C-alpha positions as CSV (number, residue, x, y, z in Angstrom):
1,M,3.7,49.1,23.7
2,R,2.0,46.1,25.3
3,A,2.9,42.7,24.2
4,I,1.0,41.3,21.4
5,V,-0.5,37.5,21.2
6,I,-1.1,37.0,17.0
7,A,-3.5,34.0,18.0
8,A,-3.8,32.8,14.1
9,G,-6.3,30.5,12.6
10,A,-6.4,28.5,9.5
11,L,-7.6,29.8,6.6
12,K,-9.1,26.4,4.4
13,G,-8.0,25.2,1.9
14,S,-4.9,28.0,1.6
15,L,-2.4,28.1,5.1
16,S,-2.3,26.6,8.1
17,A,-2.6,27.8,11.5
18,S,1.1,28.4,11.5
19,A,1.0,30.2,7.5
20,A,-1.1,32.9,9.0
21,A,0.9,34.1,11.9
22,N,4.1,34.0,10.5
23,A,2.4,35.8,7.6
24,I,1.2,38.2,9.9
25,E,3.7,38.3,12.5
26,R,5.7,39.8,8.9
27,G,3.0,42.5,7.8
28,L,3.4,44.0,11.9
29,R,6.6,43.8,11.7
30,R,7.0,45.8,8.1
31,S,4.8,48.4,9.7
32,G,7.1,49.6,12.4
33,V,5.2,48.3,15.5
34,A,7.2,48.1,18.1
35,A,5.7,45.4,20.2
36,R,7.0,41.7,21.5
37,M,5.0,39.4,19.3
38,Q,3.3,35.9,20.6
39,A,2.6,33.3,17.6
40,L,0.2,31.1,18.5
41,P,-1.2,28.7,15.9
42,I,-5.1,27.5,17.1
43,A,-7.3,25.0,16.1
44,D,-11.3,24.1,17.4
45,G,-11.0,20.4,17.3
46,G,-10.9,20.6,13.5
47,D,-8.3,20.9,10.7
48,G,-5.1,22.1,12.4
49,T,-5.4,20.7,15.7
50,L,-2.5,18.8,16.2
51,E,-0.9,21.4,14.7
52,A,-1.5,24.0,17.0
53,F,-1.0,21.3,19.9
54,L,2.4,19.7,18.9
55,A,3.8,24.0,18.5
56,G,4.1,23.8,22.1
57,G,6.2,21.0,22.4
58,G,5.9,16.8,21.2
59,R,6.7,14.5,18.4
60,R,4.8,13.1,15.4
61,K,3.5,8.8,14.9
62,A,3.1,8.0,11.3
63,R,1.3,4.2,10.8
64,T,-0.9,3.4,7.7
65,V,-4.4,3.7,7.9
66,L,-7.7,3.2,5.3
67,D,-8.9,6.7,4.7
68,P,-12.9,7.3,5.0
69,L,-13.4,5.2,1.6
70,G,-11.3,1.8,2.4
71,R,-8.3,2.8,1.0
72,S,-4.4,2.7,2.4
73,M,-3.0,5.9,3.3
74,V,-0.2,7.6,5.5
75,A,-2.2,9.3,9.0
76,E,0.1,10.8,11.8
77,F,-1.1,11.7,15.6
78,G,1.0,13.1,18.6
79,L,2.0,12.1,21.1
80,L,2.7,15.3,23.3
81,D,5.8,15.9,26.0
82,D,3.2,15.0,29.3
83,G,2.6,12.1,27.3
84,T,-1.3,13.0,25.9
85,A,-2.0,11.9,22.7
86,V,-3.4,14.2,20.1
87,I,-5.9,12.6,17.4
88,E,-7.5,14.7,14.5
89,M,-9.7,13.0,13.2
90,A,-9.7,14.4,10.0
91,R,-6.5,13.1,9.0
92,A,-7.8,9.9,8.3
93,S,-11.6,10.5,8.3
94,G,-11.9,13.6,6.4
95,L,-13.3,15.7,3.6
96,A,-10.2,17.2,2.5
97,L,-9.4,13.8,1.8
98,L,-11.4,13.1,-0.7
99,A,-11.8,14.9,-4.7
100,A,-16.1,16.7,-4.9
101,D,-16.4,13.5,-7.1
102,E,-15.8,11.0,-4.5
103,L,-17.9,12.7,-1.3
104,D,-20.3,9.0,-0.4
105,A,-22.1,9.6,2.8
106,M,-22.8,6.2,2.9
107,R,-19.5,4.7,2.4
108,A,-16.9,7.0,4.0
109,S,-16.1,5.2,7.5
110,T,-14.4,6.7,10.8
111,Y,-12.0,3.2,10.5
112,G,-8.7,4.9,9.8
113,T,-8.9,7.1,13.2
114,G,-10.0,3.7,15.3
115,Q,-6.2,3.0,14.3
116,L,-4.8,5.6,14.9
117,M,-6.4,5.4,18.3
118,Q,-5.0,2.3,19.0
119,A,-1.5,2.7,17.7
120,A,-1.4,6.2,20.4
121,L,-3.4,3.5,23.0
122,D,-0.8,1.1,21.9
123,A,2.2,4.5,22.7
124,G,1.3,4.4,26.1
125,A,-0.9,7.1,25.7
126,R,-3.4,7.0,28.8
127,R,-4.9,10.9,27.8
128,M,-6.3,10.7,24.6
129,I,-7.8,14.3,22.9
130,V,-9.7,13.4,19.8
131,G,-10.4,16.6,16.9
132,M,-13.7,16.4,15.8
133,G,-13.8,18.5,12.9
134,G,-13.5,18.2,8.9
135,S,-14.7,14.8,9.3
136,A,-16.3,12.7,5.7
137,T,-18.4,10.6,7.4
138,T,-21.9,9.6,9.2
139,D,-21.2,6.3,10.3
140,G,-21.6,7.2,14.9
141,G,-18.7,6.1,14.9
142,A,-18.9,2.6,14.1
143,G,-16.5,1.8,12.3
144,C,-14.0,3.3,14.6
145,L,-15.3,0.4,16.9
146,M,-14.8,-1.7,14.1
147,A,-11.1,-1.3,14.2
148,L,-11.0,-1.1,18.0
149,G,-11.9,-5.2,18.1
150,V,-15.4,-4.0,18.6
151,R,-17.8,-6.6,16.5
152,L,-20.4,-4.8,14.3
153,L,-22.7,-7.9,13.2
154,D,-25.6,-8.8,10.5
155,E,-28.3,-11.2,11.2
156,R,-26.0,-14.2,9.7
157,G,-23.3,-13.2,12.3
158,K,-20.8,-11.6,9.4
159,A,-19.6,-8.2,9.7
160,I,-20.9,-5.6,8.7
161,P,-20.1,-3.1,5.6
162,L,-18.0,-0.4,6.7
163,G,-19.9,3.2,6.7
164,G,-23.3,4.9,7.5
165,G,-24.9,2.6,5.0
166,G,-24.3,0.1,6.1
167,L,-25.9,0.4,9.8
168,Q,-29.0,-0.5,8.0
169,A,-27.5,-4.6,8.3
170,L,-26.2,-4.2,12.0
171,A,-28.0,-6.9,14.5
172,R,-25.9,-7.0,16.6
173,I,-23.1,-5.3,18.3
174,D,-20.4,-7.5,20.3
175,P,-17.9,-5.1,22.8
176,S,-15.7,-8.9,23.9
177,G,-12.9,-7.4,21.6
178,L,-12.4,-4.6,23.1
179,D,-9.1,-4.0,24.4
180,A,-9.3,-3.9,28.2
181,R,-6.8,-0.9,28.0
182,W,-9.3,1.6,27.5
183,R,-11.1,1.5,30.7
184,E,-7.9,3.5,32.1
185,V,-7.9,6.2,28.8
186,D,-8.9,9.6,29.8
187,L,-11.1,10.5,26.6
188,I,-11.5,13.7,25.5
189,I,-13.8,14.5,22.7
190,A,-12.8,17.9,21.3
191,T,-15.5,20.0,19.6
192,D,-17.3,23.1,20.5
193,V,-20.6,22.8,18.2
194,D,-23.9,21.1,20.0
195,N,-25.2,19.4,18.3
196,P,-27.0,15.5,18.7
197,A,-27.1,12.1,17.1
198,L,-30.2,12.5,16.3
199,G,-32.9,14.7,15.1
200,A,-34.0,18.5,13.1
201,R,-30.2,19.4,14.3
202,G,-28.6,16.4,14.0
203,A,-25.7,14.6,12.6
204,A,-27.2,13.2,9.3
205,A,-30.2,16.8,8.4
206,V,-27.1,19.0,9.2
207,F,-24.3,17.8,8.2
208,A,-24.0,15.4,5.6
209,P,-25.9,17.3,3.0
210,Q,-21.6,18.3,2.7
211,K,-20.2,15.6,3.3
212,G,-22.1,14.4,-0.5
213,A,-25.4,13.0,0.8
214,S,-28.9,13.1,-1.3
215,P,-32.0,14.0,0.9
216,M,-32.9,10.4,0.2
217,Q,-29.9,9.5,2.0
218,I,-29.9,12.0,4.3
219,E,-33.2,10.1,6.2
220,R,-31.8,6.5,5.6
221,L,-28.9,7.6,7.3
222,E,-30.9,8.8,9.9
223,A,-33.1,5.4,10.3
224,N,-30.0,4.5,10.7
225,L,-27.7,6.5,13.7
226,A,-31.5,6.0,15.4
227,H,-30.9,2.1,14.7
228,Y,-27.6,1.8,15.7
229,F,-27.9,3.5,18.7
230,D,-30.4,1.7,19.7
231,L,-27.8,-1.0,19.9
232,V,-25.8,0.8,20.8
233,E,-27.7,1.2,24.5
234,T,-28.4,-2.4,24.1
235,A,-24.5,-3.4,24.4
236,F,-23.2,-0.3,26.8
237,G,-26.1,0.7,28.9
238,V,-25.9,4.1,27.8
239,D,-28.5,6.3,25.8
240,V,-26.1,8.9,23.5
241,R,-29.4,10.0,21.5
242,S,-30.0,13.2,22.1
243,R,-26.9,14.4,24.3
244,P,-25.6,18.1,23.2
245,G,-22.4,17.1,21.3
246,G,-23.1,13.8,20.2
247,G,-23.8,15.0,15.9
248,A,-20.0,16.0,15.6
249,A,-18.0,14.4,13.5
250,G,-21.5,12.6,11.6
251,A,-22.1,11.4,15.4
252,F,-18.3,10.0,16.2
253,A,-18.9,11.6,19.6
254,A,-21.9,10.4,20.2
255,G,-20.1,7.0,18.8
256,L,-17.1,7.3,21.9
257,M,-18.9,8.4,24.9
258,A,-21.1,6.1,24.6
259,C,-18.8,2.7,24.4
260,L,-15.6,4.4,25.5
261,G,-16.6,6.5,27.6
262,G,-15.4,9.9,26.4
263,R,-16.3,13.5,28.0
264,I,-17.0,17.2,25.3
265,Q,-14.8,19.6,26.0
266,S,-14.0,22.4,23.9
267,G,-11.7,22.3,21.4
268,I,-10.5,25.4,21.6
269,D,-10.2,25.5,25.4
270,L,-8.5,22.7,25.2
271,L,-6.3,24.5,23.1
272,L,-5.8,27.4,24.7
273,D,-5.2,25.8,28.3
274,H,-2.4,23.7,26.7
275,R,-0.6,26.9,25.6
276,R,-1.2,29.1,28.5
277,F,-3.1,31.1,26.6
278,D,-4.7,33.2,30.4
279,D,-0.9,33.7,30.9
280,L,0.6,35.2,27.4
281,L,-2.8,37.6,28.0
282,M,-0.9,39.4,31.4
283,D,1.4,40.9,29.4
284,A,-0.8,41.9,26.1
285,G,-2.5,45.0,25.0
286,L,-4.0,43.4,21.9
287,V,-5.0,39.9,20.5
288,I,-4.7,39.4,16.6
289,T,-6.7,36.0,15.7
290,S,-7.6,35.4,12.5
291,E,-10.4,33.1,10.3
292,G,-11.1,32.0,7.0
293,R,-14.9,32.8,7.0
294,L,-16.5,35.0,9.7
295,D,-20.4,34.6,10.5
296,S,-23.2,33.1,12.6
297,Q,-21.6,30.0,12.8
298,T,-18.1,31.6,14.2
299,L,-19.6,32.8,17.6
300,G,-21.5,29.3,17.7
301,G,-17.3,28.1,19.7
302,K,-15.7,28.6,16.7
303,A,-11.4,29.2,17.3
304,P,-11.6,33.4,16.7
305,A,-14.5,33.7,19.6
306,G,-12.8,31.8,22.3
307,V,-10.4,33.3,22.0
308,A,-12.0,36.5,21.8
309,R,-14.2,35.7,25.2
310,R,-10.8,34.9,26.8
311,A,-9.1,37.8,26.4
312,A,-12.1,39.8,26.4
313,A,-12.3,38.3,30.3
314,R,-9.5,39.5,31.1
315,G,-9.4,43.1,28.7
316,V,-8.0,42.1,26.4
317,P,-9.0,43.9,22.9
318,T,-9.1,40.8,20.4
319,V,-9.1,41.9,15.9
320,V,-9.7,39.3,13.6
321,L,-8.6,38.8,9.7
322,V,-11.3,38.0,7.8
323,G,-11.2,36.3,4.0
324,G,-15.5,36.7,4.0
325,L,-17.1,38.2,5.9
326,R,-21.5,37.8,6.6
327,G,-23.0,38.7,9.9
328,D,-24.0,41.8,11.7
329,D,-20.5,43.6,13.2
330,A,-22.9,44.6,16.3
331,D,-23.0,40.8,17.1
332,F,-19.2,40.1,16.6
333,H,-18.5,43.2,18.9
334,A,-20.7,41.9,21.2
335,A,-18.4,38.6,21.1
336,G,-15.7,40.6,22.5
337,L,-14.7,41.0,18.6
338,W,-13.4,44.5,18.5
339,A,-13.5,44.6,14.9
340,A,-12.9,42.6,12.0
341,L,-10.6,43.4,9.2
342,P,-11.8,41.8,5.8
343,I,-7.9,40.5,3.7
344,V,-9.1,41.0,0.3
345,T,-9.6,44.6,-1.2
346,A,-10.4,44.3,-5.1
347,P,-13.0,41.7,-6.3
348,M,-11.2,38.0,-7.0
349,L,-12.1,35.3,-7.6
350,L,-11.9,32.9,-4.5
351,H,-9.1,30.6,-6.0
352,E,-7.0,33.5,-6.9
353,A,-7.7,34.4,-3.1
354,I,-6.6,31.0,-1.7
355,A,-3.7,31.1,-3.9
356,D,-2.6,34.5,-3.1
357,A,-3.7,34.0,1.0
358,D,-0.5,34.5,2.2
359,R,-0.1,38.1,0.5
360,L,-3.3,39.1,1.3
361,V,-2.4,38.3,5.1
362,E,0.4,39.9,5.5
363,A,-1.0,43.7,4.0
364,A,-3.9,43.7,5.5
365,A,-1.3,42.8,9.0
366,L,0.6,45.8,7.3
367,R,-2.4,48.1,8.0
368,L,-4.1,47.1,11.3
369,G,-0.3,47.9,12.4
370,Y,-0.2,51.4,10.5
371,L,-3.5,51.9,12.0
372,L,-2.2,50.6,16.0
373,Q,0.2,53.7,15.5
374,V,-1.9,56.6,15.3
375,R,-2.4,58.9,17.8
376,L,-5.3,61.4,18.2
């Protein structure tokens, strides 16, 4: 039997990508599958991105930063062996850092992510990957810029409040305090969404509701972001209002494009290139991936779809183990996913499935392993 590549993604709220890969490998081994297995944790720029990159080598750095609501916390970034810094914005400015009753799209800020980026710059990084997924923010990256020395001022010349709500008071942007070393940095924005910063598909309209914004707050955030990007264009000479992908992480991506010259790349492709996924496919007969929920959004560029696309181009089938499945099987198959196998085999509550995810994934891999050994 040819090699099996286990390109596992995290099951949100239950298993990390590494834990999912380990569970899949255990299940396959128990089934008696006689194949060489290569575990490869994956992520697309969201939760788990730092872990996935560091699985290939590198080191962690910890810094004290501000969380989305301005409280002190410790967050990590990574330095790869080639000197590239990897920053997962969710670790400083993510939804997972807040309790359900703390969600506040008007106050949540990217300031802590800016602190991580500055720490990476001070550590000598001149190439930086910033993962966009899992954000709690809708501030257009304003907090990040403030952490980097850009002054966002009201009509009295005072600093505006942090968060998307504070942008309403913005009268002027002064970039003179921005560290000159940022001109030397190749800044890569890792995201797999194509939403623009503004409009019906923009950051406020599409993503702010899951961050706690009411309909009235969504309208205010949209107006604030439009006002902010008007002044960004005045200060930096770049119009990013309608650029594809600019709406990622509450329009953080657009802010980085305009103010720091950031460029968007597919998060999953960045990771797969870094881990030499195509080389692993040369001897592979099967790729197994995993996802918490497989639906139409997955096909828009999420990690499993990226894995399946790359594998299919080389004639290697991909099977995905999923916590939940919703959509047309024909669409998934057309995207390169040969089969989608739910891990839940009996009715259970969501919190029960989350708590038991390790066993459920291993058991699903065991069943898959038995199936792989069927001879017709």
